[in-house]
C-alpha positions as CSV (number, residue, x, y, z in Angstrom):
1,X,112.6,79.4,72.5
2,X,114.0,75.9,72.9
3,X,113.1,73.3,75.5
4,X,114.5,73.3,79.1
5,X,118.3,73.2,79.3
6,X,118.6,73.6,83.0
7,X,116.1,72.8,85.7
8,X,116.3,73.5,89.4
9,X,113.7,71.6,91.5
10,X,113.0,72.3,95.2
11,X,116.5,73.7,95.9
12,X,117.1,74.4,99.6
13,X,120.3,75.4,101.2
14,X,121.3,76.6,104.7
15,X,124.6,77.9,106.2
16,X,125.1,77.7,110.0
17,X,121.4,77.1,110.5
18,X,120.3,80.1,108.4
19,X,118.2,79.3,105.3
20,X,119.9,80.9,102.2
21,X,117.7,79.3,99.6
22,X,114.1,78.2,100.3
23,X,112.5,75.7,97.8
24,X,113.8,77.4,94.6
25,X,112.1,76.1,91.4
26,X,113.4,77.5,88.1
27,X,114.0,76.2,84.6
28,X,116.1,77.9,82.0
29,X,115.8,77.3,78.2
30,X,118.6,76.9,75.7
31,X,119.9,80.2,74.2
32,X,118.1,82.2,76.8
33,X,119.6,85.3,78.7
34,X,118.3,84.9,82.2
35,X,119.1,87.5,85.0
36,X,118.9,86.7,88.7
37,X,118.0,90.0,90.2
38,X,117.7,91.1,93.9
39,X,119.3,92.9,96.8
40,X,122.5,91.7,98.6
41,X,121.9,88.5,100.5
42,X,118.8,87.4,98.5
43,X,120.5,84.1,97.4
44,X,121.2,84.9,93.7
45,X,124.9,84.2,93.9
46,X,124.3,81.1,95.9
47,X,121.9,79.9,93.2
48,X,124.6,80.6,90.6
49,X,127.2,78.7,92.6
50,X,124.9,75.6,92.8
51,X,124.4,75.7,89.0
52,X,128.1,76.0,88.5
53,X,128.9,73.1,90.9
54,X,130.7,75.3,93.4
55,X,128.0,74.7,96.1
56,X,125.6,71.8,96.6
57,X,122.0,72.0,97.9
58,X,120.8,70.4,101.1
59,X,117.6,69.4,99.3
60,X,116.4,69.4,95.7
61,X,117.9,68.5,92.4
62,X,119.7,70.2,89.5
63,X,119.0,68.8,86.0
64,X,121.0,69.5,82.9
65,X,119.4,68.3,79.6
66,X,117.2,66.1,81.8
67,X,120.1,64.4,83.7
68,X,120.6,65.0,87.4
69,X,124.0,66.6,88.0
70,X,123.9,67.3,91.7
71,X,127.1,65.3,92.3
72,X,128.9,66.3,89.1
73,X,132.0,68.5,90.0
74,X,132.3,71.9,88.5
75,X,135.1,71.0,86.0
76,X,132.9,68.2,84.5
77,X,129.9,70.5,83.9
78,X,129.5,72.2,80.4
79,X,129.3,75.5,82.3
80,X,131.9,78.3,82.7
81,X,131.9,81.3,85.0
82,X,132.9,84.9,84.8
83,X,133.4,86.4,88.2
84,X,133.2,90.1,89.3
85,X,136.9,89.9,90.0
86,X,138.1,88.5,86.6
87,X,140.8,86.2,88.1
88,X,143.1,86.7,85.1
89,X,146.7,85.5,85.2
90,X,148.8,88.6,85.5
91,X,152.0,86.9,84.3
92,X,150.3,85.9,81.0
93,X,149.4,88.0,78.0
94,X,145.9,88.2,76.5
95,X,146.5,85.3,74.1
96,X,147.8,83.0,76.8
97,X,145.0,83.9,79.2
98,X,142.4,83.0,76.7
99,X,144.2,79.9,75.6
100,X,144.9,78.6,79.1
101,X,141.9,76.2,79.4
102,X,142.4,74.8,76.0
103,X,146.1,74.1,76.8
104,X,145.1,72.3,80.0
105,X,142.9,70.0,77.9
106,X,145.9,69.4,75.6
107,X,144.0,70.4,72.5
108,X,145.7,70.6,69.2
109,X,147.9,73.7,68.8
110,X,146.2,74.8,65.5
111,X,142.7,74.4,67.0
112,X,143.8,76.4,70.0
113,X,145.1,79.2,67.8
114,X,142.0,79.2,65.6
115,X,139.6,79.4,68.6
116,X,141.5,82.0,70.5
117,X,141.8,84.4,67.5
118,X,138.1,83.9,66.7
119,X,137.2,84.7,70.3
120,X,139.4,87.8,70.4
121,X,137.6,89.1,67.3
122,X,134.3,88.3,68.9
123,X,135.1,90.5,72.0
124,X,136.8,93.3,70.0
125,X,140.3,92.5,71.2
126,X,141.9,91.6,67.9
127,X,145.5,93.0,67.9
128,X,145.8,92.7,71.7
129,X,147.2,89.2,71.7
130,X,150.6,90.1,73.2
131,X,149.3,92.8,75.6
132,X,149.9,92.1,79.3
133,X,146.5,92.0,81.1
134,X,147.7,94.4,83.8
135,X,148.1,97.0,81.1
136,X,144.5,96.7,80.0
137,X,141.5,98.9,81.1
138,X,138.8,97.4,83.2
139,X,136.5,96.9,80.2
140,X,139.3,95.2,78.3
141,X,140.1,92.9,81.2
142,X,136.4,91.9,81.4
143,X,136.4,91.0,77.7
144,X,139.5,88.8,78.2
145,X,137.7,87.0,81.0
146,X,134.6,86.5,78.8
147,X,136.7,85.2,75.9
148,X,138.6,82.8,78.2
149,X,135.2,81.4,79.4
150,X,133.6,81.2,76.0
151,X,136.6,79.7,74.1
152,X,135.8,76.3,75.7
153,X,132.4,76.4,74.0
154,X,130.3,75.9,77.2
155,X,126.5,75.3,76.9
156,X,126.0,77.8,79.7
157,X,127.9,80.9,80.8
158,X,127.5,82.2,84.3
159,X,128.2,85.8,85.0
160,X,128.4,87.0,88.7
161,X,128.1,90.8,88.6
162,X,130.9,91.1,86.1
163,X,130.2,94.8,85.4
164,X,130.4,95.9,89.1
165,X,133.9,97.2,88.9
166,X,133.3,99.4,85.8
167,X,132.4,103.0,85.7
168,X,128.9,104.0,84.6
169,X,129.6,104.8,81.0
170,X,131.6,101.7,80.4
171,X,129.0,99.6,82.2
172,X,126.3,100.8,79.9
173,X,128.4,100.0,76.8
174,X,129.2,96.5,78.1
175,X,125.6,95.8,78.8
176,X,124.9,96.1,75.1
177,X,128.1,94.3,74.2
178,X,127.3,91.3,76.4
179,X,123.8,90.9,74.9
180,X,125.3,91.1,71.4
181,X,127.9,88.4,72.2
182,X,125.2,86.2,73.6
183,X,123.0,86.5,70.6
184,X,125.9,85.9,68.2
185,X,127.1,82.8,70.0
186,X,123.6,81.5,70.7
187,X,124.4,80.1,74.1
188,X,122.7,80.4,77.4
189,X,123.8,83.3,79.7
190,X,122.8,83.3,83.4
191,X,123.6,86.7,84.9
192,X,123.6,87.9,88.5
193,X,123.1,91.5,89.4
194,X,121.4,93.9,91.9
195,X,121.2,96.5,89.2
196,X,117.7,96.8,87.7
197,X,118.8,98.7,84.6
198,X,121.2,95.8,83.7
199,X,118.4,93.3,84.1
200,X,115.9,95.3,82.0
201,X,118.5,96.1,79.3
202,X,119.9,92.6,78.6
203,X,117.5,89.9,79.7
204,X,115.0,87.6,78.0
205,X,113.8,86.6,81.5
206,X,114.2,88.2,84.9
207,X,114.1,86.2,88.1
208,X,113.5,88.6,91.1
209,X,114.7,87.1,94.4
210,X,114.3,88.2,98.0
211,X,115.3,86.3,101.2
212,X,116.2,83.1,99.4
213,X,112.8,82.9,97.6
214,X,111.7,83.7,94.0
215,X,109.3,86.6,94.0
216,X,108.5,86.8,90.3
217,X,109.7,85.3,87.0
218,X,108.9,87.0,83.7
219,X,110.1,89.1,80.8
220,X,111.4,92.6,81.5
221,X,108.1,94.0,80.3
222,X,106.0,91.7,82.5
223,X,108.1,92.3,85.6
224,X,108.0,96.1,85.1
225,X,104.4,96.5,84.0
226,X,102.8,93.8,86.1
227,X,104.8,93.4,89.4
228,X,103.5,90.6,91.6
229,X,104.0,92.5,94.9
230,X,105.2,95.8,96.4
231,X,108.8,94.5,96.8
232,X,109.0,93.8,93.0
233,X,107.4,97.1,92.1
234,X,109.7,99.0,94.4
235,X,112.8,97.2,93.3
236,X,112.1,97.4,89.5
237,X,112.0,101.1,88.5
238,X,110.4,104.1,90.1
239,X,106.9,103.5,91.5
240,X,104.0,105.0,93.4
241,X,103.0,102.3,95.9
242,X,100.0,102.9,98.1
243,X,97.8,101.0,100.6
244,X,94.4,100.4,99.1
245,X,91.1,98.6,99.5
246,X,89.7,96.4,96.7
247,X,86.1,97.3,97.0
248,X,85.1,94.7,94.5
249,X,86.4,93.3,91.2
250,X,87.6,96.2,89.0
251,X,87.1,98.9,91.6
252,X,89.8,99.9,94.1
253,X,89.9,102.6,96.7
254,X,93.1,104.7,97.1
255,X,93.2,107.2,100.0
256,X,89.4,107.4,100.1
257,X,88.8,107.8,96.4
258,X,87.4,104.9,94.2
259,X,89.0,104.2,90.9
260,X,88.1,101.8,88.1
261,X,90.8,99.2,87.3
262,X,91.3,96.0,85.3
263,X,92.1,93.7,88.2
264,X,89.9,91.2,90.1
265,X,90.0,88.1,92.2
266,X,91.0,89.7,95.5
267,X,87.6,89.5,97.2
268,X,85.5,92.4,98.5
269,X,86.9,95.1,100.8
270,X,90.3,93.3,100.7
271,X,93.5,95.1,101.8
272,X,95.8,95.3,98.7
273,X,98.8,97.3,97.4
274,X,98.5,99.3,94.3
275,X,101.3,100.6,92.0
276,X,101.2,103.4,89.5
277,X,104.3,104.1,87.5
278,X,105.3,107.8,87.4
279,X,105.3,107.9,83.6
280,X,101.6,106.7,83.5
281,X,100.3,109.7,85.4
282,X,99.3,113.0,83.7
283,X,99.2,116.4,85.3
284,X,96.0,118.3,84.3
285,X,94.4,121.6,85.4
286,X,93.2,121.7,89.0
287,X,89.7,120.4,89.6
288,X,89.5,118.1,86.5
289,X,89.8,114.9,88.6
290,X,89.1,113.8,92.1
291,X,92.9,113.9,92.8
292,X,93.9,117.5,93.3
293,X,97.0,118.6,95.2
294,X,99.9,120.9,95.5
295,X,103.2,120.7,93.6
296,X,105.9,120.1,96.2
297,X,109.0,119.8,94.0
298,X,110.2,119.8,90.4
299,X,113.4,118.2,89.2
300,X,114.6,118.4,85.6
301,X,116.0,115.0,84.6
302,X,117.2,115.8,81.1
303,X,114.4,114.1,79.0
304,X,111.6,114.7,81.5
305,X,110.6,116.5,84.7
306,X,110.2,114.5,87.9
307,X,107.4,116.2,89.8
308,X,106.1,115.5,93.3
309,X,102.5,116.4,94.1
310,X,100.9,116.0,97.5
311,X,97.2,115.0,97.5
312,X,95.5,114.6,100.8
313,X,98.8,113.8,102.6
314,X,100.0,111.3,99.9
315,X,103.1,112.1,97.8
316,X,102.7,111.2,94.1
317,X,105.7,111.1,91.8
318,X,105.1,112.0,88.2
319,X,107.5,111.9,85.2
320,X,106.4,114.1,82.4
321,X,107.8,116.3,79.7
322,X,105.6,119.2,80.9
323,X,106.9,121.5,83.6
324,X,104.9,122.7,86.6
325,X,105.4,125.5,89.2
326,X,106.2,124.6,92.8
327,X,103.3,125.5,95.0
328,X,100.7,125.5,92.2
329,X,97.4,123.4,92.4
330,X,97.1,120.6,89.9
331,X,95.1,117.5,89.3
332,X,96.3,114.0,88.5
333,X,94.8,111.8,85.8
334,X,95.4,108.1,84.8
335,X,93.3,105.3,83.3
336,X,92.1,101.9,84.7
337,X,95.0,100.1,82.8
338,X,97.5,102.3,84.7
339,X,96.5,100.9,88.1
340,X,98.2,97.6,89.0
341,X,96.7,95.8,92.0
342,X,98.8,93.4,94.0
343,X,98.4,91.1,97.0
344,X,99.9,92.6,100.2
345,X,103.1,90.9,101.4
346,X,101.8,91.5,104.9
347,X,98.1,90.6,105.2
348,X,95.8,93.3,106.6
349,X,96.9,96.7,108.0
350,X,97.8,95.7,111.6
351,X,100.0,93.1,113.3
352,X,98.4,90.4,115.5
353,X,100.8,88.9,118.1
354,X,100.1,86.4,120.9
355,X,100.9,87.5,124.4
356,X,100.7,86.1,127.9
357,X,99.2,87.5,131.1
358,X,102.4,87.5,133.2
359,X,101.0,89.0,136.3
360,X,98.0,91.0,137.5
361,X,97.4,93.7,134.9
362,X,100.8,92.8,133.2
363,X,101.2,91.4,129.7
364,X,104.3,90.0,128.1
365,X,105.0,89.6,124.4
366,X,108.2,89.2,122.4
367,X,110.1,89.6,125.7
368,X,108.5,93.0,126.4
369,X,106.1,93.7,129.3
370,X,103.5,96.4,129.7
371,X,100.6,97.1,132.2
372,X,96.9,97.2,131.3
373,X,94.6,98.0,134.1
374,X,91.3,96.1,134.5
375,X,92.4,93.0,132.5
376,X,90.5,90.6,134.7
377,X,92.3,87.6,133.1
378,X,94.0,84.8,135.0
379,X,97.8,84.8,135.1
380,X,99.2,82.5,132.4
381,X,96.3,82.9,130.0
382,X,96.9,83.8,126.4
383,X,95.8,87.1,124.8
384,X,95.8,88.4,121.2
385,X,97.4,91.8,120.7
386,X,96.4,93.9,117.8
387,X,99.2,96.4,117.1
388,X,98.6,99.3,114.7
389,X,101.8,100.0,112.6
390,X,101.7,103.7,113.7
391,X,102.0,102.6,117.3
392,X,105.5,101.3,116.7
393,X,108.3,103.9,116.6
394,X,111.7,103.3,115.1
395,X,114.3,104.6,117.6
396,X,118.0,104.1,118.4
397,X,118.8,100.7,119.9
398,X,119.7,102.4,123.2
399,X,116.2,103.8,123.6
400,X,114.3,100.8,122.3
401,X,111.9,98.3,123.8
402,X,113.0,95.7,121.3
403,X,115.7,95.0,118.7
404,X,114.3,93.6,115.5
405,X,115.5,92.6,112.1
406,X,114.3,94.8,109.2
407,X,113.3,92.5,106.3
408,X,111.8,95.0,103.9
409,X,110.9,98.7,103.5
410,X,108.7,100.3,100.8
411,X,107.7,103.9,100.6
412,X,103.9,104.3,100.6
413,X,103.6,108.0,99.7
414,X,103.3,109.2,103.4
415,X,105.6,106.8,105.2
416,X,107.9,103.8,104.9
417,X,106.2,100.5,105.4
418,X,108.6,98.2,107.2
419,X,108.3,94.5,107.9
420,X,110.4,93.5,110.9
421,X,111.0,90.2,112.6
422,X,111.4,89.4,116.3
423,X,111.6,86.2,118.4
424,X,108.8,85.2,120.7
425,X,109.0,83.3,124.0
426,X,109.1,80.0,122.0
427,X,112.1,81.2,120.0
428,X,109.9,81.4,116.9
429,X,110.1,84.5,114.6
430,X,107.0,86.7,114.5
431,X,106.5,89.6,112.0
432,X,105.5,93.1,112.8
433,X,104.2,95.9,110.5
434,X,105.8,99.3,111.2
435,X,105.0,102.7,109.6
436,X,107.9,105.2,109.9
437,X,109.4,108.2,108.2
438,X,112.9,106.9,109.1
439,X,115.1,105.6,106.3
440,X,116.8,102.5,107.5
441,X,119.1,99.9,106.0
442,X,117.3,96.7,105.0
443,X,118.7,93.4,106.4
444,X,120.0,95.1,109.5
445,X,118.9,95.2,113.2
446,X,117.0,98.3,114.3
447,X,115.4,99.4,117.5
448,X,111.6,99.9,118.0
449,X,109.5,101.4,120.8
450,X,105.8,100.7,121.4
451,X,103.0,103.0,122.3
452,X,101.4,100.5,124.6
453,X,98.1,102.4,125.0
454,X,97.4,101.9,121.3
455,X,97.6,98.1,121.5
456,X,94.3,96.3,121.7
457,X,94.1,93.3,124.0
458,X,91.6,90.4,123.7
459,X,91.5,86.9,125.1
460,X,92.4,84.1,122.8
461,X,92.1,80.3,123.0
462,X,94.5,79.4,120.2
463,X,97.7,80.7,118.7
464,X,97.5,83.1,115.7
465,X,100.3,84.2,113.4
466,X,101.5,87.7,113.4
467,X,100.3,88.2,109.8
468,X,96.7,87.4,110.4
469,X,94.2,89.6,108.5
470,X,92.5,92.4,110.3
């Protein structure tokens, strides 16, 4: 792979006081197919707009071939863009749509004709020159948009979810076609999508983003097989993600059972997340391993069965070519190299929030008050509240103690692990860990209700963050 072509350094951008990109650092090589992957609102399209010159960072620099281009307008950058809505000219035919940019540059007519016809062959539209674009299918319109962008011979092509308007079958065909075009032309493609399959199918490098930050950069194989955290594991493919304890290097405890693994460097008795891919787990006769459970469901997926097995309250998903009977007892088997240990996004297994003694036997935190008899602490003093995630219930906003913002949600085999944010008395955001069986929409406000009797209260002399370790 060639040297750096594009380099983003410490890119930060805010809109209306809300941080959209937070210190993004990313370099892209020449002739590389890079995909920016993440959920809606993660900052991937904003990153693309900054590269294309349609938006400008508050902080940080954009370098192209070693030269800073922050102030260079879009039309002067050797970069073209294909948008989700192709923005074709409906009054022009296919030929004139593709030739439009070259005519604006007042290029020689023979050179224009040569380039346009070469490009139409490249995108399999030879013979469509005189066809009106509003008479084309969605896939054909997309090819015209790609040809129009590539005919100018850009060094980089930006693609902002260009397959989003196509049906599933055509989308799969175009994934392969786009990769073939990129390889034949030998130019850099930067692709934005929220579709993991598109990213895995086409990319040389995947950049996983969340909340304006880069979570992981790597090849499709690296990102799938060695996710950096539970968010990446959950977002890329099907996964079994569980709370675990790293007893010591190369030994991890999952639901009370110790397993050998290949990971280390987390310390002793450290809270971690583990991920096991469904295709890496085998179903064996009951009693052969320490993990024995009951088959809850079996779904035939065409090339494999998707089987759910419940072991000591945890649901395990297995993808296998072997069938199993619902209700039967089975054991699960996997090797040390099938267990991937990750740092927890939220440290520890509880939330720690600072509160204030508001009155005799009354504590206030995050704008919520509750009573605790026998406090024997002076009014105005600070206390540290330890809040178990199961002591927080997700309820309707009308019945809630507090409205919070749901940042992330990962299924952990027996519950959804949610990380939510709320403002404290200093107008600073604090995070809370919540365990719930509710399925909620990420990046929305939800209501929560506390079981105050489960909250431990202790005096504290200095402020501690909500994500302190247990």
